[in-house]
N, C-alpha and C positions, 0 to 999 in steps of 0.2 A: 674354679668350677669346671667340671668336665662338660664337653659338648654333648648335647642330647643325641641319642641314636637316631638314625633316619626314620625309624618307625614312629618316633614321637614328634615328628615335625608335621605341621599342617600348613600348607601354602607358605613354606619357608619360615614359619613361626615355631619356636620351640615351646611346647606345653609343659608346665611344671608337673613333676611326678604326682603330687596329690590330685591334681585335676585329671591326669590320665587315669589314675587309679579309680576315681569316682566314676569317670566315664566308662571304664571297663566293667565296674560293678553294675552300672545301669545297663550296659550291653548284655551282661549275663541275665539280668532281671527281664529285659526285653525278650531274650531268647526263651526263658522259662514261661513268660506270659504268652508268647506266640505258640509254644508247644502245647499249653493248655487249650488255647483256641483251636489249634489244629486237631487235637485229640477229640474235642467236643464235636467238631464237624465230621470226623471219621466215625464216631460212635454216636450217631444221631439218636438211637433208641435209648441210650443211657440218660437217665434223668438224675439230677442232683449233682453234688460235687464229685470230682474225679478222685480226689484224695483229701487228706487232712488240710494241706496248704491251699487247696481250692475251695474249702468249705468256709462257713461263717465263723468257725471256731477261732482263728487268729484274731479277727475283729472283736469277738466276744472277750477274748483275753485282754486285748488293749482296753476295751470299755471297762472291764473289771478292774484292771490295774489303775486306770485313770478315774475310777469311781463315777462313771457316767451312768446316770439312771435312765431307764426307759429308752434304750437304744433300739431302733428298728432294724429289721434284717438288712435293709438298704444301707443304713449307717454302719452296721457290722461289716458289710462287704467293703464299703469305702475305707473303714479303719484297717481292714485286712490288707487292702491294696496299699495304703500309706505305709503300713508295716513292711510289706514285701519290698517296696521301692526304697525305703530308708535302710533296711537291712542289706539289700543288694549293694547300695552305694557304700555303706559302712564296711561290708566284707571286701569290696574292691579296694578300699583304702587300707584295710588290714593286710591284704595280699601285697599291696604296694610297699608297705612298711617292711614286711618280711622279705620281699624281693630286694630292697635296698640293703638289708643287712646280711642275707644269706645267699643270694643269687639262686639261679635255677640249677638243678631241679629241686634243691633243698627247700627253697621258699614254697614251692607248690606242695611238696610232701608235708611240710610243717603246717601249711594252710589246710590241707585235707585232714590232717590229724586234729587240728583245732576244730574244724567243722564237725568231724565225727564224734569227738569227745563231747562237744556241746550238745549234739543230737542225742547221744546215748545218755548223757547226764539228765537232759530234760525229759527223756522218755522214762527214766527211773523215778523222777520226781512227780510226774503227772499220772493220774489214773486215766484209763481210756475214757473218752467222752462219746456218748451216743449221739449220732447225728440225726436222730429221729427215726431210725429204722427198727427200733425194738420198743418194747413196752416200758423200758426204764425211763422214758421221757414223756410223762403224762401231764405235766403242769401246763396251764394256759398263761402263766406269767411270762414276761419278757425273758429271754435267755432260758427257755424251758429245758434246754438240753442238760440233763443231770449226769453226773459221773455214774457210770455203770459199775457195779461190783461183781 
């Protein structure tokens, strides 16, 4: 077993690579969450979500996949946060796996390609969803945001 690089040591203890990877993913998620909070403070006049990831839609997708009936907006928000944090840690672990097999800069290039292909693939599979700003979402039912055509 090779010695851990100095950057992976904490108070003289070597952290296993999976733990470092999950922590790195959580650090990235923390950065993204702080960026949203900062943008909200800088753009005080803006009401509503800043973008898709900041909206209730990720939580609504989780509720739909898990067949959860009658989910409130607060629960949608909480499900979206759980999704954000779990994806962040999982992506950190994925980058750690790539880094162990490819090394840098190839691990980062492969990871970026993986993220972009997943993003492009999901955008082709999903129709745009109205976040309540147009007339295509007129139902009073829970999860009233309807796909817009």
